[in-house]
Backbone as JSON, one array per atom type, in Angstrom:
{
  "sequence": "MCNIEDILLEMDRILRPEGTVIIRDQVNVLTMVNRLVRGMRWSTRMVDHEDGPLAPEKILFAVKQYWVAGENNTTSS",
  "N": [[93.69, 72.97, 106.14], [94.17, 75.34, 103.6], [92.2, 77.62, 101.66], [92.06, 79.07, 98.35], [91.25, 81.75, 98.46], [91.96, 82.57, 101.07], [94.75, 82.34, 100.91], [95.36, 84.25, 98.9], [94.44, 86.6, 100.13], [96.22, 86.76, 102.28], [98.6, 87.08, 100.85], [98.06, 89.57, 99.73], [98.08, 91.11, 102.01], [100.76, 90.93, 102.85], [102.36, 91.63, 100.64], [103.96, 94.43, 99.17], [102.8, 97.55, 97.69], [102.91, 97.61, 94.13], [104.25, 95.26, 94.09], [104.89, 92.0, 92.72], [103.33, 88.95, 91.76], [103.86, 85.75, 90.48], [102.22, 83.2, 88.92], [101.94, 79.87, 87.96], [99.88, 77.65, 86.38], [97.03, 75.5, 85.68], [94.66, 76.63, 83.21], [91.98, 76.98, 84.08], [92.26, 77.26, 86.86], [93.86, 79.55, 87.0], [92.12, 81.4, 85.87], [90.17, 81.63, 87.86], [91.77, 82.64, 89.97], [92.58, 85.03, 88.76], [90.13, 86.43, 88.61], [89.62, 86.8, 91.34], [91.89, 88.32, 92.29], [91.71, 90.6, 90.71], [89.44, 91.68, 91.79], [90.54, 92.53, 94.13], [91.8, 94.73, 93.33], [94.16, 94.4, 91.84], [96.44, 94.46, 89.1], [96.47, 92.39, 86.22], [97.9, 89.89, 84.05], [97.71, 87.35, 81.72], [99.71, 84.9, 80.25], [101.19, 82.77, 77.7], [103.36, 79.98, 78.37], [106.67, 78.54, 77.96], [106.01, 76.22, 76.5], [104.2, 76.88, 74.56], [101.1, 78.13, 72.98], [99.17, 76.11, 72.95], [99.46, 74.54, 75.16], [98.17, 73.23, 78.25], [98.71, 74.67, 80.53], [99.23, 77.98, 81.82], [100.73, 81.22, 82.47], [100.29, 83.52, 85.04], [100.65, 86.86, 85.7], [100.47, 88.99, 88.37], [100.02, 92.15, 89.72], [100.19, 94.02, 92.57], [98.42, 96.93, 93.17], [98.88, 100.37, 94.07], [96.65, 102.16, 95.95], [94.32, 104.56, 97.19], [91.57, 105.49, 99.27], [88.95, 107.44, 97.89], [87.41, 110.74, 97.93], [84.7, 110.28, 97.87], [84.24, 107.99, 99.29], [83.08, 106.98, 102.39], [83.16, 106.52, 105.94], [81.4, 105.26, 108.71], [81.13, 106.58, 111.98]],
  "CA": [[93.9, 73.2, 104.73], [93.82, 76.7, 103.2], [91.62, 77.76, 100.34], [92.77, 80.06, 97.54], [90.91, 83.1, 98.93], [92.79, 82.85, 102.24], [96.13, 82.53, 100.46], [95.45, 85.53, 98.2], [94.3, 87.68, 101.11], [97.49, 86.85, 103.01], [99.56, 87.67, 99.92], [97.73, 90.98, 99.63], [98.5, 91.75, 103.26], [102.21, 90.93, 102.95], [103.0, 92.23, 99.47], [103.94, 95.88, 99.07], [102.27, 98.05, 96.42], [103.76, 97.38, 92.96], [104.84, 93.93, 94.18], [104.39, 91.1, 91.68], [103.21, 87.52, 92.01], [103.83, 84.98, 89.24], [101.59, 81.91, 89.2], [101.87, 78.98, 86.8], [98.92, 76.59, 86.69], [96.03, 75.23, 84.65], [93.91, 77.83, 82.84], [90.79, 77.14, 84.92], [92.7, 77.77, 88.17], [94.31, 80.93, 86.81], [90.94, 82.23, 85.63], [89.58, 81.89, 89.17], [92.69, 83.53, 90.67], [92.5, 86.32, 88.08], [88.89, 87.08, 89.05], [89.77, 87.19, 92.75], [92.87, 89.39, 92.49], [91.19, 91.84, 90.1], [88.53, 92.21, 92.8], [91.37, 93.17, 95.15], [92.4, 95.87, 92.61], [95.46, 94.09, 91.29], [96.51, 94.37, 87.64], [96.87, 91.03, 85.86], [98.15, 89.55, 82.65], [97.92, 85.92, 81.55], [100.51, 84.65, 79.05], [101.63, 81.4, 77.45], [104.74, 79.73, 78.81], [107.59, 78.07, 76.92], [105.47, 75.12, 75.69], [103.36, 77.43, 73.5], [99.7, 78.47, 73.27], [98.31, 74.93, 73.05], [99.7, 73.87, 76.44], [97.07, 73.48, 79.19], [99.15, 75.58, 81.59], [99.56, 79.36, 81.46], [101.38, 81.97, 83.54], [99.56, 84.73, 85.42], [101.39, 87.9, 86.4], [99.55, 89.84, 89.13], [100.75, 93.23, 90.36], [99.39, 94.74, 93.55], [98.42, 98.35, 92.88], [98.78, 101.32, 95.18], [95.43, 102.95, 95.83], [93.78, 105.14, 98.42], [90.14, 105.77, 99.19], [88.65, 108.77, 97.39], [86.53, 111.59, 98.76], [83.33, 109.75, 97.87], [84.16, 106.89, 100.25], [82.89, 107.45, 103.76], [83.01, 105.5, 106.97], [80.56, 105.75, 109.8], [81.83, 106.57, 113.26]],
  "C": [[93.39, 74.6, 104.37], [93.11, 76.68, 101.85], [92.29, 78.94, 99.63], [92.47, 81.49, 97.99], [91.78, 83.5, 100.13], [94.24, 83.12, 101.85], [96.29, 83.88, 99.78], [95.3, 86.71, 99.15], [95.57, 87.85, 101.93], [98.58, 87.45, 102.12], [99.31, 89.17, 99.77], [98.18, 91.74, 100.87], [100.02, 91.92, 103.32], [102.88, 91.74, 101.84], [102.87, 93.74, 99.48], [103.3, 96.3, 97.76], [103.34, 97.95, 95.33], [104.51, 96.06, 93.05], [104.16, 92.99, 93.2], [104.38, 89.66, 92.16], [103.12, 86.84, 90.65], [103.32, 83.59, 89.58], [101.51, 81.12, 87.91], [100.96, 77.82, 87.17], [98.02, 76.37, 85.49], [95.19, 76.49, 84.41], [92.7, 78.04, 83.74], [91.14, 77.67, 86.31], [93.1, 79.23, 88.04], [93.16, 81.88, 86.53], [90.27, 82.59, 86.95], [90.46, 82.86, 89.96], [92.62, 84.93, 90.08], [91.27, 87.1, 88.54], [89.02, 87.6, 90.48], [90.72, 88.38, 92.93], [92.45, 90.68, 91.81], [90.16, 92.48, 91.03], [89.27, 92.89, 93.94], [92.16, 94.34, 94.55], [93.84, 95.63, 92.2], [95.35, 94.12, 89.77], [97.02, 92.98, 87.29], [97.13, 90.91, 84.37], [98.44, 88.06, 82.58], [98.65, 85.7, 80.22], [100.8, 83.16, 78.92], [103.03, 81.22, 78.04], [105.5, 79.05, 77.68], [107.05, 76.93, 76.06], [104.48, 75.59, 74.63], [101.9, 77.59, 73.89], [98.77, 77.27, 73.42], [98.5, 74.15, 74.35], [98.56, 74.2, 77.4], [97.44, 74.41, 80.34], [99.45, 76.95, 81.01], [100.28, 79.98, 82.65], [100.57, 83.24, 83.78], [100.5, 85.64, 86.19], [100.36, 88.8, 87.07], [100.36, 90.87, 89.9], [99.8, 93.97, 91.3], [99.53, 96.24, 93.28], [98.36, 99.17, 94.16], [97.52, 102.13, 94.96], [95.02, 103.45, 97.2], [92.31, 105.42, 98.2], [89.95, 107.21, 98.74], [87.73, 109.52, 98.34], [85.13, 111.03, 98.87], [83.15, 108.59, 98.84], [84.06, 107.45, 101.65], [82.82, 106.27, 104.69], [82.16, 106.09, 108.08], [81.32, 105.62, 111.11], [80.92, 106.1, 114.35]]
}
C-alpha cells in the first residue's frame, strides 16, 4: 500500500514543469496534499466544485513549477 507522500513524489518525478494535477477530495485530505506539494515548490489553488461552497469536497489544482538552484546553493564534493 502506498502513502500519499510516495504518490506525490512519483508524480513530481514524472510530471514535466508547468504540468498540472487536479485532485478532488475532502477538504482535510486536500489540505494535507496542499502542504506537501507546496513544499515541493508547486503552485496550488483550492476551489469549490459544482455543488457549491458548502459541499465537503473541494478541488485542488497543483502546478509543478520550473526552478533551478541558485548561486547560494552549494553541494559538497
